[in-house]
C-alpha positions in Angstrom: -61.4 223.2 165.0 -59.9 223.0 161.5 -57.3 225.6 162.6 -56.3 223.5 165.6 -55.9 220.3 163.7 -53.9 221.9 160.9 -51.5 223.5 163.5 -51.3 220.2 165.4 -50.5 218.2 162.3 -47.8 220.6 161.2 -46.2 220.5 164.7 -46.3 216.7 164.7 -44.5 216.7 161.3 -41.8 218.8 162.8 -41.5 216.4 165.7 -41.2 213.6 163.2 -38.4 215.4 161.4 -36.6 215.8 164.8 -37.1 212.1 165.6 -35.6 211.1 162.2 -32.7 213.5 162.6 -32.0 212.3 166.1 -30.4 209.2 164.7 -27.7 211.3 163.1 -26.6 212.8 166.4 -23.6 211.0 167.7 -21.3 213.8 169.2 -21.6 217.2 170.8 -20.5 218.7 167.4 -23.6 217.1 165.8 -26.0 218.2 168.6 -24.6 221.7 169.0 -23.4 222.8 165.5 -25.0 220.2 163.1 -21.6 218.6 162.4 -20.4 221.9 160.8 -22.1 220.8 157.6 -24.7 223.5 156.9 -24.9 225.0 153.4 -25.7 228.7 152.6 -29.4 228.2 151.7 -30.0 226.2 154.9 -28.2 228.9 156.9 -30.3 231.7 155.4 -33.5 229.8 156.3 -32.4 229.0 159.9 -31.1 232.5 160.5 -34.4 234.0 159.2 -36.7 231.6 161.1 -34.7 232.0 164.3 -34.9 235.8 164.3 -38.5 236.2 163.1 -40.4 234.9 166.1 -43.0 236.3 168.5 -40.8 239.4 169.2 -41.7 240.4 165.6 -45.1 238.8 165.1 -46.5 239.7 168.5 -44.4 242.4 170.1 -43.4 244.3 167.0 -46.8 244.0 165.5 -48.4 245.4 168.7 -46.0 248.3 168.5 -47.1 248.8 164.9 -50.7 248.8 165.9 -50.0 251.7 168.4 -47.3 253.6 166.6 -47.6 252.9 162.9 -44.5 253.0 160.6 -42.4 254.4 163.5 -42.4 250.8 164.8 -39.8 250.1 162.2 -37.3 251.6 164.7 -37.7 248.3 166.6 -36.4 246.5 163.5 -33.9 249.1 162.2 -31.3 248.1 164.9 -31.5 244.5 163.5 -30.7 245.6 160.0 -27.6 247.6 161.1 -26.4 244.6 163.2 -26.7 242.2 160.3 -24.5 244.4 158.2 -21.8 244.4 160.9 -22.1 240.6 161.3 -21.2 240.2 157.7 -17.6 241.2 158.6 -17.6 238.8 161.6 -19.2 235.7 160.1 -16.2 234.3 158.3 -13.8 234.9 161.2 -16.2 233.3 163.6 -16.4 230.2 161.4 -12.6 230.1 161.2 -12.5 230.1 165.0 -14.7 227.0 164.9 -15.9 226.9 168.4 -19.4 226.0 169.9 -20.5 229.1 171.9 -19.9 232.8 172.4 -18.4 232.1 175.9 -15.8 230.0 174.0 -14.9 233.2 172.3 -14.9 235.2 175.5 -12.5 232.8 177.3 -10.2 232.6 174.3 -10.0 236.4 174.1 -10.2 237.3 177.8 -10.3 234.6 180.5 -12.3 231.9 182.2 -14.3 234.4 184.3 -15.5 236.0 181.1 -16.7 232.6 180.0 -18.6 232.0 183.3 -20.2 235.5 183.3 -21.0 235.2 179.6 -22.7 231.8 180.1 -24.7 233.1 183.1 -25.9 236.2 181.2 -26.9 234.0 178.3 -28.8 231.6 180.4 -30.8 234.3 182.2 -31.6 236.3 179.0 -32.4 233.3 176.7 -34.7 231.5 179.1 -36.7 234.8 179.2 -36.8 234.8 175.4 -38.0 231.2 175.4 -40.6 232.1 178.0 -42.3 234.7 175.8 -42.3 232.3 172.8 -44.3 230.0 175.0 -46.6 232.9 175.9 -47.0 233.8 172.3 -47.8 230.2 171.3 -50.5 230.2 174.0 -51.9 233.4 172.6 -52.0 232.0 169.1 -53.8 228.8 170.1 -56.3 230.8 172.2 -57.1 233.2 169.3 -57.6 230.5 166.6 -59.0 227.6 168.6 -60.5 229.0 171.7 -58.2 226.9 173.8 -57.5 228.6 177.2 -54.2 230.5 176.9 -52.6 228.7 179.9 -53.3 225.3 178.2 -51.9 226.7 174.9 -48.7 227.7 176.7 -48.3 224.3 178.1 -48.9 222.6 174.7 -46.3 225.0 173.1 -43.8 224.3 175.8 -44.1 220.5 175.5 -43.6 220.7 171.7 -40.6 223.0 171.9 -38.9 221.0 174.6 -39.4 217.7 172.8 -38.4 219.1 169.5 -35.2 220.6 170.8 -34.2 217.6 172.9 -34.5 215.2 170.0 -31.8 216.3 167.6 -30.4 219.7 168.6 -29.1 221.8 165.7 -29.8 219.1 163.2 -33.6 219.2 163.7 -33.7 223.0 164.2 -31.7 224.0 161.1 -33.4 221.9 158.4 -37.0 222.5 159.5 -36.3 226.2 159.9 -35.8 226.4 156.1 -39.4 225.1 155.5 -40.8 227.3 158.2 -39.1 230.4 156.8 -40.4 229.7 153.2 -44.0 229.0 154.5 -43.9 232.2 156.5 -42.7 234.3 153.7 -45.2 232.9 151.1 -48.0 233.1 153.7 -47.6 236.8 154.3 -47.1 237.6 150.6 -50.3 235.7 149.6 -52.4 237.0 152.5 -51.5 240.7 152.3 -53.6 241.6 149.2 -56.7 239.9 150.7 -56.3 241.8 153.9 -55.7 245.1 152.1 -58.9 244.5 150.0 -60.8 244.0 153.2 -59.5 247.3 154.5 -60.9 249.1 151.5 -57.5 249.7 149.9 -54.5 251.7 151.0 -56.2 255.0 150.6 -58.9 254.0 153.1 -56.2 252.8 155.6 -54.5 256.2 155.4 -57.9 257.9 155.8 -58.9 255.7 158.9 -55.7 256.0 160.9 -54.1 259.2 162.5 -51.5 261.0 160.4 -48.7 260.2 162.8 -48.9 256.5 162.0 -47.3 257.3 158.7 -44.4 259.4 159.9 -40.8 258.4 160.6 -41.0 259.1 164.4 -44.7 259.3 164.7 -45.6 260.2 168.3 -42.2 259.1 169.6 -39.2 261.2 170.5 -35.8 260.2 169.0 -34.7 258.8 172.4 -37.8 256.6 172.7 -37.2 255.4 169.1 -33.6 254.5 169.9 -34.7 252.8 173.1 -36.4 250.3 170.8 -33.6 250.1 168.2 -30.6 249.7 170.6 -31.7 246.5 172.5 -32.4 244.6 169.2 -29.2 245.8 167.7 -27.1 245.0 170.7 -28.7 241.6 171.1 -28.1 240.6 167.5 -24.5 241.8 167.4 -23.5 239.3 170.1 -26.4 236.9 169.6 -25.3 233.3 170.4 -27.8 231.7 168.0 -26.2 233.5 165.1 -22.6 232.7 166.1 -23.7 229.1 166.7 -25.0 229.0 163.1 -21.8 230.5 161.8 -19.9 227.8 163.6 -22.3 225.3 161.9 -21.4 226.5 158.4 -19.4 224.3 156.0 -16.7 227.0 155.7 -15.9 230.7 156.0 -17.3 231.6 152.6 -20.6 229.9 153.3 -21.0 231.8 156.6 -20.4 235.2 154.8 -22.7 234.4 151.9 -25.5 233.4 154.2 -25.5 236.8 155.9 -26.3 238.5 152.5 -29.4 236.4 152.0 -30.3 236.8 155.7 -30.4 240.6 155.7 -32.4 240.8 152.4 -35.0 238.4 153.7 -35.2 239.9 157.2 -35.7 243.5 155.9 -38.4 242.3 153.6 -40.3 240.1 156.1 -40.1 242.6 159.0 -41.3 245.5 156.9 -44.1 243.3 155.6 -45.1 242.4 159.2 -45.3 246.1 160.1 -47.4 247.0 157.1 -49.6 244.0 157.7 -50.2 245.1 161.3 -51.0 248.7 160.2 -53.6 247.5 157.7 -55.1 245.2 160.4 -55.2 248.1 162.8 -57.4 250.1 160.4 -59.9 247.2 160.3 -59.9 246.0 164.0 -60.0 249.2 166.0 -60.6 247.8 169.6 -58.4 244.8 170.2 -55.3 243.8 172.2 -52.6 245.4 170.0 -50.3 242.4 170.3 -53.0 240.2 168.7 -53.4 242.3 165.6 -51.6 239.8 163.2 -53.5 236.8 164.8 -56.8 238.7 164.7 -56.3 239.7 161.1 -55.4 236.2 160.0 -58.3 234.6 162.0 -61.1 237.0 161.2 -59.9 238.9 158.1 -58.8 236.0 155.8 -60.4 232.9 154.3 -59.8 229.7 156.2 -57.6 228.3 153.4 -55.2 231.3 153.5 -55.5 231.7 157.2 -54.5 228.1 158.0 -51.3 228.4 155.9 -50.2 231.6 157.6 -51.2 230.4 161.1 -49.2 227.2 160.6 -46.2 229.3 159.6 -46.6 231.7 162.6 -46.8 228.8 165.1 -43.9 227.1 163.4 -41.6 230.1 163.6 -42.5 230.7 167.2 -41.6 227.1 167.9 -38.5 227.5 165.8 -37.3 230.6 167.6 -38.1 229.0 171.0 -36.1 225.9 170.3 -33.2 227.9 169.0 -33.1 230.0 172.1 -33.5 226.9 174.3 -30.6 225.1 172.6 -28.1 227.9 173.2 -28.3 228.0 177.1 -28.3 224.2 177.2 -25.1 224.3 175.2 -23.7 226.9 177.6 -24.4 224.8 180.6 -22.9 221.6 179.1 -20.0 223.2 177.1 -19.1 226.3 179.2 -19.7 225.0 182.7 -20.0 221.2 182.9 -17.4 220.1 180.3 -15.0 223.1 180.9 -14.9 223.0 184.7 -16.5 219.9 186.1 -15.9 217.0 183.8 -13.5 217.7 180.9 -13.2 214.0 180.0 -17.0 213.4 179.7 -17.8 211.0 176.8 -19.5 212.2 173.7 -22.4 209.9 174.3 -23.0 211.4 177.8 -22.6 214.9 176.5 -25.5 214.3 174.1 -27.6 212.6 176.8 -27.0 215.3 179.4 -27.6 218.1 176.8 -31.0 216.6 176.2 -31.8 216.5 179.9 -30.6 220.1 180.4 -32.9 221.2 177.5 -35.8 219.7 179.5 -34.8 221.5 182.7 -34.3 224.9 181.1 -37.6 224.5 179.3 -39.4 224.1 182.6 -37.6 227.1 184.0 -38.6 229.2 181.0 -42.2 228.0 181.5 -42.2 229.2 185.1 -41.1 232.7 183.9 -44.2 233.2 181.8 -46.0 235.0 184.7 -43.3 237.6 185.3 -44.1 240.0 182.5 -47.4 241.4 181.3 -46.6 241.8 177.5 -44.4 240.1 175.0 -42.8 243.4 174.1 -41.8 244.1 177.7 -40.2 240.6 178.0 -38.4 241.0 174.7 -36.9 244.4 175.6 -35.7 243.1 179.0 -34.1 240.0 177.5 -32.6 241.9 174.6 -31.1 244.5 176.9 -29.7 241.9 179.4 -27.8 240.1 176.7 -27.0 243.0 174.4 -25.3 245.2 177.1 -23.8 242.2 178.9 -22.3 240.2 176.1 -22.1 242.4 172.9 -19.5 245.1 173.8 -17.0 242.5 174.9 -17.7 240.2 172.0 -17.3 243.0 169.4 -14.2 244.2 171.1 -12.8 240.7 170.7 -13.0 241.0 166.9 -12.3 244.7 166.5 -10.2 246.1 169.3 -6.8 244.6 170.0 -6.3 246.8 173.2 -9.3 245.1 175.1 -7.9 243.4 178.2 -9.2 240.4 180.2 -10.2 242.5 183.2 -11.8 245.1 180.9 -13.9 242.4 179.2 -14.9 240.8 182.5 -16.0 244.1 184.0 -17.9 245.0 180.9 -20.0 241.8 181.1 -20.6 242.1 184.8 -21.5 245.8 184.8 -23.9 245.4 181.9 -25.7 242.3 183.5 -25.9 243.8 187.0 -27.1 247.2 185.8 -29.9 245.7 183.7 -31.2 243.7 186.7 -30.9 246.5 189.2 -32.5 249.1 186.8 -35.4 246.8 186.1 -35.9 246.0 189.8 -36.0 249.8 190.5 -38.7 250.2 187.7 -36.6 252.3 185.4 -35.9 255.4 187.7 -36.6 258.8 186.2 -38.3 257.1 183.3 -35.0 256.3 181.7 -35.1 253.0 179.6 -32.7 250.4 181.0 -30.7 250.1 177.8 -29.1 253.6 178.3 -27.5 253.3 181.8 -26.6 249.6 181.2 -24.9 250.2 177.9 -23.0 253.3 179.1 -21.6 251.4 182.1 -20.8 248.3 180.1 -18.9 250.3 177.4 -17.2 252.6 179.9 -16.0 249.6 181.9 -14.6 248.0 178.9 -12.8 251.0 177.5 -11.5 252.7 180.7 -10.4 249.5 182.5 -8.7 248.2 179.4 -6.8 251.4 179.0 -5.8 251.4 182.7 -4.6 247.8 182.6 -1.6 246.3 180.8 -2.0 245.5 177.1 -3.0 241.9 176.3 -0.4 239.5 175.0 -0.5 239.1 171.2 -1.6 235.4 171.4 -4.8 236.6 173.0 -5.9 238.8 170.1 -4.1 237.4 167.1 -6.6 234.5 166.4 -9.4 237.1 166.0 -7.6 239.2 163.4 
């Protein structure tokens, strides 16, 4: 029970922070982009804690359990994407909008905004859903609470936390969560390695392919893990929303340097941690290897610290991915098309109500996928092929036209849904046909239609 109470107290502290910060939220700028006041250290913390969630700790760790070091292909796409984002961060902050669909309409047209918002809502509620599932798995593993009850408890905390203060509550507590997670893994790793009998014993226990670059995977299978994560992050609304929240352009760029350093370190440490755990616990659900190692391989003192951090970053990732689609609905649909003159007070109130509704929708989706990794790859692909090509073209290709951008978003989104419904025909991962059609639609249709007017692309260059 000590694990349960420690986690509960930590979550209650986060709720308290959100309640305190809620008094600072007066406008949509406060709720959606923290008043555009975030410093570089805060941005690094919130970028790290947002990205490192159950996709890494549950899905990525499960892949590491089965594949060994070749699981780093799942993370490698992220590292490439962050490097590219360095060159976008300052320009995104200068643009000073609220959402990625804001960018899509400015660069293309209102239909791109609508499709972008729809794609984001579908993908991000799925991501929130598997954070709920992961939270339930954690609580089940460490307290014995039935997984379904744990999912409900996680969902309630996430929804309440997000609705209270939006980006203000998310960003500042993310810094604490990121630091606790980092220190927790660093402190815990030597103890787990000692339990495994040292690195030499880990190597002796596991098959040789667990320590190879590709392991048992082909290069195409490896890329099918890298591409969805890379494509998601290159157009990821949470990251752009944080760039929009920065004090200025320089702050946005500097934060990316700290972000990539910390992300490479933490994700690699998670993979190594899972590999060591797989050499100790040989017959468990692969996706629980981190949780199992923490609960049964470490002392309660160290285990409690790390488990609190794991739950916290799952909650942090969930609330971030819940905040974005609520912003899309309010900013990109309601305010843009239905009620342009809505008051700031009502925008904040309605945003909170939308958070609750979307949280319930995400909760309903929990039953649709069997594993966290499967849910993650579906959501990453949906967003990555639907939004990312058009978003990158906005910043890097002057020739991209409105109709080309719209067709790219539509073809990527529809192909992902259809290919998944058909159960990936011929064994081809969804990311390949969806990405090819999205990029071809963007390039070919843009070249076949008249060049965009200069005022469409000039602000992005």
